[in-house]
C-alpha positions as CSV (number, residue, x, y, z in Angstrom):
1,A,61.2,-38.0,28.0
2,G,59.5,-35.0,29.6
3,S,58.1,-33.8,26.2
4,R,56.9,-37.3,25.4
5,K,55.1,-37.5,28.7
6,G,53.4,-34.1,28.0
7,S,52.3,-35.0,24.5
8,A,51.0,-38.4,25.8
9,T,49.0,-36.5,28.4
10,T,47.6,-34.1,25.8
11,S,46.6,-36.9,23.5
12,R,45.0,-38.8,26.4
13,T,43.0,-35.7,27.3
14,A,41.9,-35.1,23.7
15,G,41.0,-38.8,23.5
16,D,39.1,-38.5,26.8
17,R,37.2,-35.5,25.4
18,S,36.2,-37.3,22.3
19,D,35.1,-40.3,24.4
20,M,33.1,-37.9,26.6
21,Y,31.4,-36.3,23.5
22,S,30.6,-39.7,22.1
23,T,29.2,-41.0,25.4
24,A,27.2,-37.8,25.8
25,S,25.7,-38.1,22.3
26,E,25.1,-41.8,22.9
27,Q,23.3,-41.0,26.2
28,Q,21.2,-38.3,24.4
29,A,20.3,-40.8,21.7
30,R,19.3,-43.4,24.3
31,R,17.1,-40.7,26.0
32,L,15.5,-39.9,22.7
33,Q,14.7,-43.6,22.1
34,V,13.2,-43.9,25.5
35,V,11.0,-40.8,25.0
36,Q,10.0,-42.1,21.6
37,Q,9.0,-45.5,23.0
38,Q,7.0,-43.8,25.8
39,L,5.2,-41.5,23.3
40,A,4.3,-44.5,21.1
41,H,3.1,-46.5,24.2
42,S,1.0,-43.5,25.4
43,T,-0.5,-43.0,21.9
44,R,-1.5,-46.7,21.7
45,N,-3.1,-46.5,25.1
46,I,-5.1,-43.4,24.2
47,L,-6.3,-45.0,20.9
48,R,-7.3,-48.2,22.8
49,L,-9.3,-46.1,25.3
50,F,-11.0,-44.2,22.5
51,S,-11.9,-47.5,20.7
52,I,-13.5,-48.7,23.9
53,N,-15.4,-45.5,24.6
54,P,-17.0,-43.9,21.5
55,A,-18.6,-41.2,23.6
56,A,-15.1,-39.9,24.5
57,V,-14.3,-39.6,20.8
58,S,-17.5,-37.6,20.2
59,A,-16.6,-35.3,23.2
60,V,-13.1,-34.7,21.9
61,R,-14.5,-34.0,18.4
62,A,-17.0,-31.5,19.8
63,E,-14.2,-29.8,21.7
64,S,-12.1,-29.6,18.5
65,G,-14.8,-27.3,17.0
66,V,-14.0,-24.6,19.5
67,L,-10.5,-23.7,18.5
68,T,-8.6,-20.5,18.9
69,A,-7.1,-18.8,15.8
70,Q,-3.6,-20.1,16.9
71,E,-4.8,-23.6,17.2
72,Q,-6.5,-23.5,13.8
73,D,-3.3,-22.1,12.3
74,L,-1.3,-24.9,13.9
75,L,-3.7,-27.5,12.6
76,G,-3.6,-26.0,9.1
77,G,0.2,-26.0,9.2
78,L,0.2,-29.6,10.4
79,A,-2.1,-30.6,7.5
80,E,0.2,-28.9,5.0
81,L,3.2,-30.6,6.6
82,K,1.4,-33.9,6.3
83,E,0.7,-33.3,2.6
84,I,4.4,-32.4,2.0
85,A,5.6,-35.4,3.9
86,V,3.3,-37.8,2.0
87,E,4.4,-36.3,-1.3
88,R,8.0,-36.6,-0.4
89,L,7.6,-40.2,0.8
90,L,5.8,-41.2,-2.4
91,M,8.4,-39.5,-4.6
92,T,11.3,-41.7,-5.9
93,P,14.8,-40.3,-5.9
94,L,14.7,-40.0,-9.7
95,E,11.4,-38.0,-9.5
96,E,12.9,-35.8,-6.8
97,K,16.0,-35.1,-9.0
98,Q,13.7,-34.3,-12.0
99,R,11.6,-32.0,-9.8
100,A,14.7,-30.2,-8.6
101,E,15.9,-29.8,-12.2
102,Y,12.5,-28.5,-13.2
103,V,12.5,-26.0,-10.3
104,D,16.0,-24.9,-11.3
105,S,15.0,-24.4,-15.0
106,I,12.0,-22.4,-13.9
107,T,14.2,-20.2,-11.6
108,I,16.6,-19.6,-14.5
109,R,13.7,-18.6,-16.8
110,D,12.4,-16.3,-14.2
111,R,15.7,-14.6,-13.8
112,K,16.0,-14.1,-17.6
113,N,12.4,-12.8,-17.8
114,A,13.1,-10.4,-15.0
115,E,16.2,-9.1,-16.9
116,I,14.1,-8.7,-20.1
117,I,11.4,-6.9,-18.1
118,E,14.0,-4.5,-16.7
119,K,15.4,-3.7,-20.1
120,L,11.9,-3.2,-21.6
121,E,10.9,-0.9,-18.7
122,A,14.0,1.1,-19.2
123,E,13.3,1.4,-23.0
124,L,9.7,2.4,-22.2
125,Q,10.8,5.1,-19.7
126,E,13.2,6.4,-22.3
127,A,10.5,6.5,-25.0
128,E,8.1,8.3,-22.6
129,D,10.8,10.8,-21.7
130,E,11.4,11.5,-25.4
131,R,7.7,11.8,-26.1
132,D,7.3,14.2,-23.1
133,M,10.2,16.3,-24.4
134,E,8.7,16.4,-27.9
135,I,5.3,17.4,-26.5
136,S,7.0,20.1,-24.4
137,K,8.8,21.5,-27.5
138,R,5.6,21.5,-29.5
139,N,3.7,23.3,-26.6
140,D,6.5,25.9,-26.5
141,Q,6.1,26.4,-30.3
142,I,2.4,26.7,-30.0
143,R,2.7,29.2,-27.1
144,K,5.2,31.3,-29.2
145,L,2.9,31.3,-32.2
146,K,-0.1,32.3,-30.1
147,N,1.9,35.2,-28.7
148,Q,2.9,36.2,-32.3
149,L,-0.7,35.9,-33.6
150,P,-2.0,39.2,-32.2
151,Q,1.1,41.0,-33.6
152,L,0.5,39.4,-37.1
153,R,-3.2,40.4,-37.0
154,S,-2.4,43.9,-36.1
155,S,0.3,44.1,-38.9
156,Q,-2.1,42.6,-41.3
157,R,-4.8,45.1,-40.4
158,S,-2.4,48.0,-40.9
159,T,-1.4,46.6,-44.3
160,S,-5.0,46.0,-45.3
161,A,-5.8,49.7,-44.9
162,G,-3.4,50.5,-47.8
163,P,-2.8,48.6,-51.0
164,R,-2.4,44.8,-50.6
165,W,0.8,44.7,-52.7
166,T,2.8,47.0,-54.7
167,Q,2.9,46.1,-58.3
168,T,5.8,46.3,-60.7
169,R,5.7,47.0,-64.4
170,K,4.2,43.6,-65.2
171,N,1.5,43.6,-62.5
172,K,3.4,41.1,-60.4
173,P,3.6,41.4,-56.6
174,T,7.0,42.5,-55.2
175,H,9.3,40.1,-53.3
176,A,8.4,41.6,-49.8
177,T,4.7,41.2,-50.5
178,R,5.1,37.5,-51.5
179,N,7.0,36.8,-48.3
180,L,4.3,38.5,-46.2
181,R,1.6,36.4,-47.9
182,K,3.5,33.2,-47.3
183,E,4.0,34.0,-43.6
184,S,0.3,34.8,-43.1
185,S,-0.9,31.7,-44.9
186,S,1.5,29.5,-42.9
187,R,0.4,31.0,-39.7
188,R,-3.3,30.5,-40.5
189,S,-2.7,26.9,-41.3
190,T,-0.8,26.2,-38.0
191,S,-3.4,27.9,-35.8
């Protein structure tokens, strides 16, 4: 019996809390309704007074020309909000669903395009790296050949003082002379 009494007390307390929360939210809803009615009433009164006194409207409009940057930003934001609200109110649920699907498809395409761009950028970087390596190799070869060029010229001058080639019995150049000619002609063509 004692445990039943304790559980009944606990359930009453939980029930009382939910009643408290529901009454608190009901009270808050009533307060909001009262504030909303008061705001609507005040707005109507102000509009009535403006309709009676056009000079007041002109004065208010003249004052609105002297706005701070924050006030102008606020008015711009409110104008954008108005456009969005009107657009949403004029849109049917079917149109809203179609628009959401369209935005989703654009988002998916954008993601795919971003992936493709990343892949292409990686390929481009790889190709640039390969090209730079090839240029570096060719520059090294050119540098080596330029370093060898004075040596070849000096060896060619020393050989030009003597006979150009040694002849065999049939007036043919020897094997060593042919190789020397090939090397000098290839070096001339590369430089």
